[in-house]
C-alpha positions in Angstrom: -11.1 3.6 -24.5 -7.4 3.6 -25.4 -5.7 3.4 -22.1 -2.1 3.7 -20.9 -1.7 1.9 -17.6 1.1 3.0 -15.2 1.7 0.9 -12.1 4.4 -1.3 -10.5 3.6 -3.4 -7.4 1.1 -6.2 -6.7 -1.5 -3.6 -5.5 -1.8 -2.4 -9.2 -2.2 -5.8 -10.8 -6.0 -6.3 -10.2 -6.6 -2.8 -11.7 -4.8 -3.8 -14.9 -6.8 -7.0 -15.1 -10.1 -5.1 -14.5 -9.3 -2.7 -17.3 -8.6 -5.5 -19.8 -11.7 -7.5 -18.6 -13.9 -4.4 -19.1 -12.9 -4.3 -22.7 -10.6 -1.2 -22.7 -7.7 -1.2 -25.2 -4.5 -1.1 -23.0 -2.1 0.4 -25.6 0.9 0.3 -23.3 1.9 -0.5 -19.8 4.5 1.6 -17.9 6.2 0.1 -14.9 9.3 0.5 -12.9 12.4 -1.2 -14.3 13.3 -4.7 -13.2 15.2 -4.7 -9.9 17.6 -7.2 -8.4 15.8 -9.6 -6.1 16.1 -13.0 -4.5 19.2 -14.8 -3.3 20.9 -14.6 -6.7 20.1 -10.8 -6.9 19.0 -11.3 -10.5 16.8 -8.6 -12.2 13.2 -9.4 -11.6 10.3 -7.7 -13.4 7.7 -5.9 -11.3 4.4 -7.7 -10.6 2.7 -5.4 -13.2 5.3 -6.0 -15.9 5.0 -9.8 -15.4 1.2 -9.7 -15.6 1.2 -7.3 -18.5 3.6 -9.5 -20.5 1.4 -12.6 -19.7 -1.5 -10.7 -21.1 0.4 -9.9 -24.3 0.6 -6.2 -23.6 3.4 -3.8 -24.6 5.5 -2.8 -21.6 7.9 0.1 -21.1 10.0 0.8 -18.1 11.8 4.1 -18.5 14.1 5.3 -15.6 12.6 8.8 -16.0 9.8 10.6 -17.9 11.6 14.0 -17.8 13.3 13.7 -21.2 11.7 15.0 -24.4 12.2 11.7 -26.1 10.3 9.7 -23.4 7.5 12.3 -23.4 7.2 12.2 -27.2 7.0 8.4 -27.1 4.2 8.6 -24.5 2.3 11.2 -26.5 2.6 9.1 -29.7 0.5 6.4 -28.1 -2.6 8.6 -28.7 -4.3 7.5 -25.5 -7.7 8.6 -24.4 -6.7 8.4 -20.7 -3.9 7.2 -18.5 -4.7 5.2 -15.4 -2.0 5.5 -12.7 -1.8 3.4 -9.5 1.4 3.1 -7.4 3.6 3.7 -10.4 6.6 5.2 -8.6 7.7 8.0 -11.0 6.6 11.6 -11.0 4.7 12.5 -14.1 5.8 15.8 -15.7 3.2 18.2 -17.0 3.7 17.2 -20.7 2.9 13.6 -19.7 -0.2 14.7 -17.7 -1.4 16.7 -20.7 -0.8 14.0 -23.4 -3.9 11.8 -23.0 -7.1 13.3 -24.4 -8.9 13.0 -21.0 -5.9 13.4 -18.8 -4.4 11.0 -16.2 -6.5 9.4 -13.5 -4.9 8.2 -10.2 -6.2 5.5 -7.9 -5.2 6.5 -4.4 -5.8 4.3 -1.3 -7.1 6.8 1.1 -9.9 9.2 1.6 -8.2 12.3 0.3 -7.1 14.8 1.5 -6.2 12.5 4.4 -3.0 10.5 3.8 -1.6 12.0 0.7 1.7 10.4 -0.2 3.6 7.1 -0.2 2.2 4.9 2.6 -1.5 5.7 3.1 -2.5 2.1 4.1 0.2 1.7 6.7 -0.4 5.2 8.2 -4.2 4.8 8.4 -3.8 1.7 10.6 -0.9 3.1 12.6 -2.9 6.2 13.3 -6.0 4.2 14.5 -8.3 5.4 11.7 -11.6 3.5 11.8 -12.1 3.9 8.0 -10.2 4.4 4.9 -11.1 4.0 1.2 -10.2 4.7 -2.4 -10.3 7.9 -4.4 -10.2 8.2 -8.2 -8.5 11.5 -8.8 -7.6 13.7 -11.7 -3.8 14.1 -11.5 -1.9 17.4 -11.1 1.8 18.1 -10.6 1.2 18.4 -6.9 1.4 15.3 -4.6 -2.1 13.8 -4.6 -3.7 17.2 -4.7 -6.0 16.8 -7.7 -9.8 16.9 -7.7 -11.6 13.7 -6.8 -14.1 12.1 -9.3 -15.2 9.1 -7.2 -14.6 7.9 -3.7 -15.7 5.0 -1.6 -15.0 4.3 2.1 -14.6 1.0 3.9 -14.2 0.2 7.6 -10.8 -1.0 9.0 -11.2 -4.2 11.0 -10.1 -4.2 14.6 -7.4 -6.9 13.9 -6.8 -6.0 10.3 -3.2 -5.8 9.0 -1.8 -3.6 6.2 -1.5 -6.7 4.1 -5.2 -7.6 4.4 -6.4 -4.0 4.0 -4.1 -3.6 1.0 -5.9 -6.5 -0.8 -9.3 -5.1 -0.1 -8.4 -1.6 -1.3 -6.8 -3.0 -4.4 -10.0 -4.8 -5.3 -12.0 -1.7 -4.5 -9.7 0.5 -6.7 -10.2 -1.9 -9.6 -13.9 -1.7 -9.4 -14.0 2.0 -9.0 -11.7 2.9 -11.9 -13.9 0.8 -14.3 -16.9 2.6 -13.0 -15.2 6.0 -13.3 -14.2 5.4 -17.0 -17.8 4.3 -17.8 -19.3 7.4 -16.2 -16.5 9.9 -17.0 -18.6 12.5 -18.9 -21.1 12.8 -16.1 -18.7 12.9 -13.1 -18.1 16.2 -11.5 -14.6 16.7 -10.1 -14.6 17.8 -6.4 -11.7 20.0 -5.4 -10.0 18.7 -2.2 -10.6 20.8 0.9 -7.7 22.4 2.6 -8.8 21.2 6.0 -7.8 17.7 7.0 -4.7 17.3 4.8 -2.2 14.8 6.2 0.8 13.2 4.6 1.6 9.5 4.7 5.4 9.5 4.9 7.3 6.5 3.5 7.8 3.8 6.2 11.3 4.0 7.8 12.6 0.7 9.2 13.7 2.7 12.3 10.0 2.9 13.2 9.7 -0.9 13.3 11.1 -1.8 16.8 8.3 -2.3 19.3 8.4 0.0 22.4 6.4 -1.8 25.1 6.5 1.5 27.1 3.8 2.8 24.7 0.1 2.3 25.4 -1.3 -1.1 24.2 -3.4 0.7 21.5 -0.2 2.2 19.9 1.7 -1.1 20.0 -1.2 -3.0 18.5 -1.6 -0.5 15.7 2.2 -0.5 15.0 2.3 -4.3 14.7 -0.7 -4.5 12.4 0.3 -1.4 10.4 3.7 -2.8 9.6 2.6 -6.3 8.7 3.8 -7.9 6.5 6.4 -5.3 5.5 8.7 -4.2 6.9 7.4 -6.0 10.0 7.4 -4.7 13.6 9.9 -6.6 15.7 11.3 -7.2 19.2 14.1 -9.2 20.7 13.1 -12.5 22.4 16.3 -13.3 24.3 19.0 -13.1 21.6 16.6 -13.6 18.7 15.0 -10.9 16.6 11.4 -11.9 16.0 9.0 -10.2 13.6 5.5 -9.6 15.0 3.0 -9.8 12.2 -0.4 -10.0 14.0 -1.8 -8.7 17.2 -4.9 -7.8 19.2 -5.7 -5.9 22.4 -5.7 -8.2 25.4 -6.7 -8.1 29.1 -4.0 -7.7 31.6 -1.6 -5.3 33.3 2.0 -5.3 34.3 5.3 -3.6 33.8 6.0 -2.6 30.2 7.5 -5.6 28.4 6.4 -8.1 31.0 5.3 -11.4 29.5 1.9 -12.1 31.1 1.0 -15.4 29.4 2.0 -17.0 26.1 2.8 -14.1 23.8 0.6 -11.6 25.7 2.8 -8.6 26.7 2.1 -5.8 29.1 2.4 -2.2 27.8 2.4 1.2 29.5 -1.3 0.7 29.8 -3.1 -2.5 28.9 -1.6 -5.4 27.1 -1.2 -6.8 23.6 -1.5 -10.4 22.5 0.8 -11.2 19.6 -1.0 -13.6 17.2 1.4 -14.2 14.4 5.2 -14.1 14.3 8.2 -14.8 12.0 11.3 -16.2 13.6 14.7 -15.7 12.0 15.1 -17.9 8.9 11.5 -19.3 9.2 8.1 -18.6 7.6 5.4 -16.7 9.3 3.5 -18.8 11.8 0.8 -18.5 14.5 2.4 -17.3 17.8 1.1 -20.5 19.5 3.2 -22.6 17.1 6.3 -20.4 17.6 6.0 -20.7 21.4 6.7 -24.5 21.1 10.3 -23.8 20.2 10.8 -20.2 21.5 11.8 -19.8 25.1 10.0 -16.7 26.3 11.8 -14.6 29.0 9.8 -13.0 31.8 10.2 -9.6 30.1 10.9 -8.5 26.5 
């Protein structure tokens, strides 16, 4: 098929690679414009743009698709289908209507649960035991379109958003190739009204750990916000990111350090397994403890 690919972050890259490998003609790649990054704050292309250019594909990065000119340029590509995954711009109706077979979205949740911006984070933070990927026909509404294919996977007891992100990205790449191969035979399933939830964008204000919460809540917060933006707590005068955790035995006053980096919560305790100290790389908590003086209480 002649495919327009629309995506921006690293999550989208395996999908682009899978489409090319499957033999589809990617006529153009749309991605968010380069953004200032790094210490020099120089414009850096998105992961999708960088990979697309390495593959020799045409790349466009409009600031908006609302204008008639941008919409006409999109339509002129004559695509059979557009594949959209974590693109970051709203697609107006003329764009949705332009490809012969419409626009297909790869969404990292079991719709209608976790529509919106941060479905992977929210699934872990909510304590969901499973999540998955849906291939959806796009509408103007936020992740409201009928679902063509879905596949679930289990969320591991110690899994972080970073690890789950990589597994879902690979699953999405496999499912979209299958969906395009089987498109004529797939029957779109309208999403039920029951069970709709919204995965609000992560606010950094959520990231400070409150040890007065139950251990299950603290554990899910740490894993759900790892690696970005990273849950954190103060250890003495130092702000330390907490990037891995598991439930642990023990009881004490909330914030009491029981042993090593095992901390009591309102009920139960959490063992922090990976941390990032200020100005340092992520490391096992056991390594950090060699140079980090733990107080009796956090």
